[in-house]
C-alpha positions as MATLAB code, in Angstrom:
seq = 'MNSKILAGITLEVLDDLKGQSICCIDVKTLTSITDYMVIATGRSNTHVKALADNVVKKVKEVEQEVVGMEGRMQSEWVLVDCGGVVIHIMLAPVRALYNLEELWNFEVPKESELKKCKS';
ca = [
      -0.035    0.080   -0.056;
       1.457    3.330   -1.011;
       1.653    6.385    1.493;
      -0.828    8.389   -0.059;
      -3.570    5.548    0.486;
      -2.451    5.116    4.154;
      -2.535    8.885    4.642;
      -6.192    8.886    3.363;
      -7.022    5.956    5.751;
      -5.829    7.918    8.545;
      -7.511   11.072    7.540;
     -10.901    8.968    7.563;
     -10.248    7.492   10.862;
      -9.640   11.019   12.381;
     -12.729   12.300   10.861;
     -14.974    9.516   11.887;
     -13.960   10.220   15.381;
     -14.409   13.886   15.345;
     -10.836   15.048   15.206;
     -10.620   18.794   14.584;
      -8.546   20.792   12.194;
      -7.256   17.789   10.327;
      -4.773   18.444    7.737;
      -2.116   16.424    5.645;
       1.020   17.785    4.361;
       3.128   16.064    1.715;
       6.621   16.298    2.699;
       8.407   13.850    0.389;
      10.368   16.741   -1.080;
      11.405   18.337    2.260;
      12.551   15.205    4.216;
      13.658   11.520    3.762;
      11.947   10.613    7.075;
       8.269   10.300    5.714;
       6.072   10.924    2.868;
       3.078   12.694    4.578;
       2.499   14.288    7.940;
      -1.237   14.134    9.193;
      -1.934   16.708   11.936;
      -5.315   16.666   13.987;
      -6.405   18.225   17.085;
      -8.198   16.605   19.902;
     -10.718   17.945   22.448;
      -8.983   16.367   25.491;
      -6.455   14.039   26.644;
      -9.041   11.276   26.602;
      -9.943   12.208   22.962;
      -6.362   12.412   21.822;
      -5.786    8.868   23.167;
      -8.787    7.510   21.482;
      -7.845    9.074   18.220;
      -4.404    7.679   18.326;
      -5.512    4.215   19.515;
      -8.140    3.995   16.616;
      -5.324    5.265   14.003;
      -3.136    2.330   15.191;
      -6.133   -0.209   15.157;
      -7.050    0.689   11.667;
      -3.529    0.754   10.267;
      -2.911   -2.907   11.639;
      -6.406   -3.976   10.258;
      -5.075   -3.003    6.793;
      -1.979   -4.863    7.475;
       0.432   -2.057    7.535;
       3.195   -1.661   10.161;
       2.988    0.876   13.056;
       6.621    1.555   13.635;
       5.895    3.376   16.980;
       3.982    5.569   18.968;
       5.023    8.295   21.450;
       3.318   10.390   24.041;
       0.415    8.298   24.800;
       0.803    8.252   28.490;
       0.267   11.901   28.822;
      -1.792   12.342   25.763;
      -1.105   15.853   24.965;
       0.767   15.024   21.879;
       0.718   11.684   20.407;
       2.966   10.720   17.407;
       1.854    7.669   15.612;
       4.862    6.693   13.159;
       3.598    4.416   10.348;
       6.727    4.726    8.322;
       5.453    6.744    4.976;
       2.974    8.466    7.237;
       3.529   10.163   10.708;
       0.513   11.147   12.494;
       0.425   13.933   15.178;
      -2.611   14.229   17.394;
      -2.458   17.179   19.713;
      -4.525   19.228   22.114;
      -5.118   22.758   20.770;
      -2.754   24.572   23.164;
       0.141   22.046   22.136;
      -0.769   22.405   18.559;
      -0.657   26.369   18.672;
       2.517   26.244   20.417;
       4.532   24.099   18.238;
       2.661   25.218   15.055;
       4.108   22.321   12.803;
       2.290   23.670    9.793;
       4.423   26.802    9.816;
       7.662   24.719   10.568;
       6.903   22.700    7.287;
       6.175   26.003    5.500;
       2.683   24.817    4.887;
      -0.110   27.281    4.337;
      -3.126   26.109    6.433;
      -6.136   25.760    3.937;
      -9.525   26.888    4.462;
     -11.711   24.525    6.578;
     -13.438   22.957    3.514;
     -10.036   21.729    2.319;
      -8.483   20.734    5.498;
      -9.133   16.874    4.873;
      -7.299   16.491    1.807;
      -3.790   15.556    1.351;
      -1.938   18.529   -0.012;
       1.024   18.585   -2.484;
];
């Protein structure tokens, strides 16, 4: 399965569980670490943990590897590494503080475009 399809699957899971401000950034030309970064906001620590757990569950269901998961204990920022796709799920204040979209020089799209993988 290619990274773009896997990114799409993670976007669906996050959307189904009411993740907020979901976006996907194509970083293939910017780094060799991964192809896509998916970023989403959770409403609470419990919501962040549930979003991350469900992403892991779905990735395993489609027989893809989860390389690792970090931050689940505190659940303010959980990172799920699926190789070609890295998913960041954060509480709103943490997301605002680190502003990963700006770090990757990504212009945040309008709300209607947020759930698409951007090139």
